[in-house]
N, C-alpha and C positions, 0 to 999 in steps of 0.2 A: 311472773317476769319472761322476758321472750327468751327464745336460743338463738346463741351466737354461733352463725356455722358460714365461717372466714375465715382463710389462710391464717393460722396462728392460735387459730380457736376452737377445732373441729379433732383436735386428738395430731398426738408427730407419733407416725412411723418410717423406722429407719431400718438401711436393711447393708446388707453387706454382698456383692457382689464384685466379677470379674468385667473388662475392659473388653469388647470386641471388633470396636469398630471406630476408628476417629474421623476418618474423612468425611466432615461433615459438611453436605452441600451448599449450607449456609454459609461458612467456613468460621461460625462462632465460637468454635472451640467444645464443640458439646461432642460427648461419645455416646455409644451403645453399652448398657454393663445388663448381662443376665445377675439377678437378683438372686438369691442363695433362699427358698423357699418357697419363693411367688415365679422363679421361672423354673419350667425344667432341662433338662439340661440335655436332651432327644434336641438335635437340628432338623432334624423331618416336623415333629408335630409343633416345634417354633425354632424358624430358620434365625440368623445375625439380623440378617435385614426385616425382622420382621418384632425383633423388640426398638420402646422407643429412646429417640434421643434427650441423654440427658445432659440438664446444663452444668458448667461446672463451676465453684464455688470459687472466686481469685483469691489471692492473700492479699494482703495490704502493698505490695506491693507493687500493685493494680491500679488502674483508678477504676478499672471495668466503662468506662465512654474512650471514645473518640481515640482510638488505638494508644493510649497511655501507661507507660508501666512494661508489664512483661506479659504477653498474650503468645500465642496461648498457651492455655497448661502442656505440660511435661508430659500425660498418662498417654500409655503405649498399649497398645494391644497385647494384653495380657497382664496388667494392671492392676491387682486386687484394692477395689476400692470400698470406704464406707460412705454414706447417702439417707437422703431423705426424701418422701414423697410429697408434693407438697400440697396436691389433689387425694381426695376420698377417694377417686378411686384407685390408684395406685399408677397410674400412667405419662405424671408427671416427673421425674425423677433428679434430683440437685444432687449431684456429686461434691463432698465436702471435703475429699482427699487420697492419696492412695496411703496402703499400710503393708511398710517393709514386713521380712519376716526369713524364712529362709525354705525357698521351696526344694520339696524333697523329689521329685521329679520335673523331667520333660514335660514341658503341654501336651494333650493329645487333642491334634486338630479336627480329628475326625468326630467330635463330640463338646458339650459347654461348657462352659467357664473354663476358658482356653482360650489361648491366642488362633485365632484359625489361619494365619499364615505359616507356611512346612518351611521349611529348613531348605529342601530339594524338592524339585519338580520332577526324578529322577524318582517313578515309584520302585524300582527294583533297590533303592537304599533304607535304609532305615531313618534318614533325618525326610522322608518324604513322611512319616508320620511322628513325625515329631515338630514341635511351635518352634518360633522363631525367640521369642519370649517364654521364662526363662533362658537368659544365657547358657546358665552354667547352674544347675542342680545342687542342693547340699551343700550349700556356699551362701552366706550372709546379700541381702539385699543392698546392704549398704557396701558403695564402691570402694574396691580394696584398696586404692588410696589415700580413702579418709579411710580406711581401717588401720594403716600403715604397715601394708605388709612389703617387707623386705625383698619379696621376690617378682611385688608388684609389674605387669608388662609396661606400661609408658615409659617409667626411671632405666628400666633395664635398653629397653629400645632406645631411646636416649642416649644413655652410656654406649650404645657400639656403633653410634654416627656422631659421635664427637670428636674434634679433632685434637689427635695428638701430635709434639715434637711437630710441631708446623713452624719452620724454618726459619731466622729473618736476617736484616741486611745487615755482612761484616765487610769491611774493608782491611787490605792488603797494608802494610809499611813497604815504606817506600825510603827510596833516597834517589837525588840527583845532584850534579852541580850547580854554583852558584856563583858568585858575584865573588863571597869567602870564603868558598873551597868545599862548602857539603852542605847541601838544607835535603831532612830527614824524619819524618810522617808519621805521626803513629800510629798502627794498627786498630780499629773499632774490631771489637767483637760483636756477632751475632751471636745471642742464644734462644734457642730453642723455646716453645712456647705453645702450651696447651689451652683446650678450656677446662675447667672445670669439673672434676668427678663428679657424676650426677647417682647413680649408682653406689650400690654393698659391692667394696672386689671381700669375695672368698678369701680371698688368696693373701691376701697385706692384711686381712679383718679389719678398715677405712671405708666407712661412710661418706660418701659424697653429698652432697647442696640437699639429696632429697633422705630424711630423715624420720619424717610425721609418726606421731603419736594418738593411735585413739582417747578422746575425740578433738583432737584438737585442730582437725585440719580439716575444712572446706572447701568442699570437692564440686566442681559444676560440667559432667560432662554429656555430650551431644549422642545422639544414636551412630551418628560418623565418626565418633574417635574425636572428635575437638572433643579440648579440658580447659578447666578453670580451677585455678584449684589457690585458696587464700590459708595457707598455712600457719594456725598459730602455735604453733608446738616449743611449748620454750626452749631458747639456743639457736632453735630451726626451722625461725619463722620466712618464710616465700611466699613468694606472688611469682604464678605459674600460668605461661598462656599458651596451650600450643595444639597447632591447627594439622588436622589426622593426615598434609603429607609431609609432616617432621619438620616445620618448619618451628620455632619456639622463641619465645624469648619469659628467662628466669630471673629475676630479681632475688638472691638469698641473705641468707645473715648476715652474713659476711659484709653484705655492703655492693656485695660484682654483680653484673649485669651482665648476662649472656642475650644475642642477639644472633641466632643462628637461622640460617634460612639457607632450606633447599632451593630454592629458583633466583628468578631473580630482585632486587632489593632497588626501587623507587624513591628518592625521597626529590619534592618540590619543596621550595619556601620564595619566602620574598627574600629572606636575608638571613642568611643563616651567621650565631656567633658559637662557636664550641672554641672548648677552655680545656685544656691539661694541666691537670696542675703538676705530674712528672713527664714520663715518656710516652713517646708516641712508636708504634710498629706496625707495618704494613709490608703483609706479605700476597702479592700475587703471582700466582700461577699461571695469569697468560698473560698477555699485555696491559697497557696504562695509558690513556689518554687525557691533555688539560687542552678544552679551549678556552680563553678568556674574550670578553670583548663583543659576545657577539651583535650586543646592539650597535657596535662601529664609534663610537663616541670618547673625543680624546681626556683623557687623564683614566681611563677606566683601566688601568694597570695591572698586573699580575707583579707584587713585590714579595722578597723574600731579604727576613734580616734575621743575624743569628749574632746574638748578643756576644756583648765582654766572654774570650776565654773558648768561644766556639768556633769548631770550626767545621768548611762546606767538604766533605767528600765521595766523590764520587768514583765508582770503578763497573767497569765494562769487561767481564770476564772473559768472554771472544766473544766482539766485535767492534763496530765503528764507532766514532761520536761525529754525526754532521748538524752541523747547526746551521740555517738558511734563515740570512736577514736580507730584508726587501726595504731595509734602510742603512743607518747610520750603527757599527760598534761601538762602542766608548768605552775601556778600561783605564781604571785609576788605581795606579796599588802605590800604598803608602809604601809601602816594605818593597824589596826584588818580585820583579818576575823573571822565573826559571820555569825555563824551557828544555827540555832532555825528547832528543826524536834518532829512528833510526835517519833520517833523511827529513829534510828541509828545505820546505819551496815558500816564496812568496810572491805574489803575483801581482801589481798594481797596474790597473790601465790606464792609470791618471801618472801623480805624481809622489812621489815616495819621499820622504825627510824623514833624519834620523835625525835629534841633537843631543848630545850628553853633555853635564856639567862637569864631566874630567875626562879619564883619556876613551876613546875608545879601541879597543883592542881590536884586530881582524887577522884570527889562524885559520890555514889548510894546508896540505898538504901541498896542494896546487891552489895558487887565490886566482883568478880569471876574473878585469874589472872590465866590461867592454860597453863603450857607450862614443855617440858621434858630437858631439865631441866630449874628453873628458877633461872636464874643470879641476885643478885645483890648488889648494890654499887660497878663493874666492871671500 
């Protein structure tokens, strides 16, 4: 029987090692791994640059071809991995995946089997002799959000910047004379509102939207601090997408949705349809502008309709109401039209016509009528 000597029939040599380099010049997602028992920790005898590049076995979430799926792997310097050699000379390593644990100390960048990147370039500091990874020793490599730590950094960061007690619009009640006597408008109260509580409040002993339980919260975090959470904790399910700038979107178990943006927000669409089942509250700290019909086409109007029993209330606390219309102004009131002011002036550059189906009363301490001629009873 002939001896078969090809990959898969020449034994299985596996290893445990530490990633020391991931900047693959071929951009294939390969990493350099120092393998326990196969390689020395002496960086002089075996510098990182002399370690062979190891291919990384991808998950089934990646096609492994044409950039489809999730690529590259998320291994970093300092990651402990397990793999095998696909050649008998142990020069073609393949990484099957990382091993999580509880690192007992910071990595030593002066020796092998550690992240060679230093925390500081200042030789006089302690961090010069500490690897960047692991970030925190004596702590589980599982993300603190996935472990459900009440004191986790991200929810407390978001708690500190959420908007609390934002004011909403309110109008005062006022009265003015009308044909029948006096007309009075009702006040419209403006209740303050807040973004939902996020983190645990030790003073009130209340939880916010964040209350995960291990192992139900599935977390993806990048090196810059971008975070994605799919939390399946019973009664506290959430979806959370966080950008390291502080902007985030969170869908909580109540069905509430929070879009917190620390920069500008831009929305572009062909058409937009928005339906609100109940109320709409908008508070703007600065100004607000609205431009309609930039196409300059007839019939593209700005329509406001308020259904039965609803009022339109506009209140300017200190300022003017300025309306500049470069066309006609048409006003139809099926009820009374009432106006009260300190002074009034109507300046018509052409004709002025007043028609009443009943009595016209003009009253003043002095009534001046000036015209050339003045025609009465015509």
